[in-house]
C-alpha positions in Angstrom: 0.0 0.0 0.0 1.3 3.4 -0.9 2.1 6.1 1.7 1.5 8.9 -0.8 -1.3 11.3 0.0 -4.6 10.4 -1.8 -5.4 12.9 -4.6 -8.8 13.7 -3.0 -6.9 15.8 -0.5 -6.0 18.1 -3.4 -9.6 18.7 -4.5 -10.8 22.3 -4.1 -13.8 22.4 -1.8 -15.0 25.6 -3.5 -15.2 23.7 -6.8 -17.0 20.5 -5.7 -20.5 22.0 -5.9 -22.0 21.0 -9.3 -22.9 24.6 -10.4 -19.6 26.0 -9.2 -17.7 23.3 -11.0 -19.7 23.9 -14.2 -19.2 27.6 -13.9 -15.5 27.3 -13.6 -15.4 24.8 -16.5 -17.3 27.3 -18.7 -15.0 30.2 -17.7 -11.9 28.2 -18.2 -12.6 28.0 -22.0 -12.5 31.8 -22.5 -11.3 35.1 -21.1 -14.7 36.4 -20.1 -18.4 35.5 -20.6 -21.5 37.6 -20.0 -23.8 36.6 -17.2 -26.8 35.7 -19.4 -24.8 33.5 -21.6 -23.4 31.5 -18.7 -26.8 31.3 -17.1 -28.4 29.9 -20.2 -25.4 27.5 -20.8 -25.6 26.1 -17.2 -29.4 26.1 -17.3 -29.8 27.7 -13.9 -31.7 30.7 -12.6 -30.3 34.2 -12.2 -30.3 33.8 -8.4 -28.5 30.4 -8.4 -25.8 31.7 -10.7 -25.4 34.9 -8.8 -25.1 33.1 -5.5 -22.5 30.6 -6.8 -20.5 33.2 -8.7 -20.4 35.4 -5.6 -19.2 32.5 -3.5 -16.4 31.9 -6.0 -15.6 35.6 -6.1 -15.2 35.6 -2.3 -12.8 32.7 -2.7 -10.8 34.6 -5.3 -11.6 32.2 -8.1 -14.0 34.3 -10.2 -14.0 38.0 -11.1 -17.3 39.7 -11.6 -17.3 42.9 -13.6 -20.3 45.1 -14.0 -20.8 47.7 -16.7 -23.1 48.9 -19.5 -23.6 48.1 -23.1 -25.3 51.2 -24.3 -27.8 52.0 -21.5 -28.3 48.3 -20.5 -26.5 47.0 -17.5 -24.3 43.9 -18.1 -22.3 41.6 -15.9 -19.3 39.7 -17.1 -17.6 36.7 -15.4 -14.1 35.5 -15.7 -11.6 33.3 -13.8 -9.0 35.2 -11.9 -5.4 34.1 -12.5 -5.5 32.3 -9.1 -8.8 30.8 -10.1 -7.2 29.3 -13.3 -4.5 27.8 -11.1 -7.0 26.4 -8.7 -9.1 25.0 -11.5 -6.1 23.3 -13.1 -5.1 21.8 -9.7 -8.7 20.6 -9.1 -8.8 18.9 -12.5 -5.4 17.3 -11.9 -6.7 15.8 -8.6 -9.8 14.5 -10.4 -7.7 12.9 -13.1 -5.4 11.3 -10.5 -8.4 9.9 -8.6 -9.8 8.5 -11.9 -6.4 7.0 -12.7 -5.9 8.9 -15.9 
């Protein structure tokens, strides 16, 4: 039996929730995505996405930027540099657990 630490100890608790995981996965594929596009892609309500994105923002994983397009308010989401690092580490732990 190996004495190495099991890879599950390297999972990021902030990314284990299904919506948070899905949000990070979506944001990892691009620089920035508008709120409505992410909401529709993840098939969640505004309040669910807002709550989960805010939690990831507090953890330093997601950046939330608010602004306007013309006179319409818009919100954009992106992974922070630290968030990208944490995402990659979380994926590496999942791959190690799966034996990939």
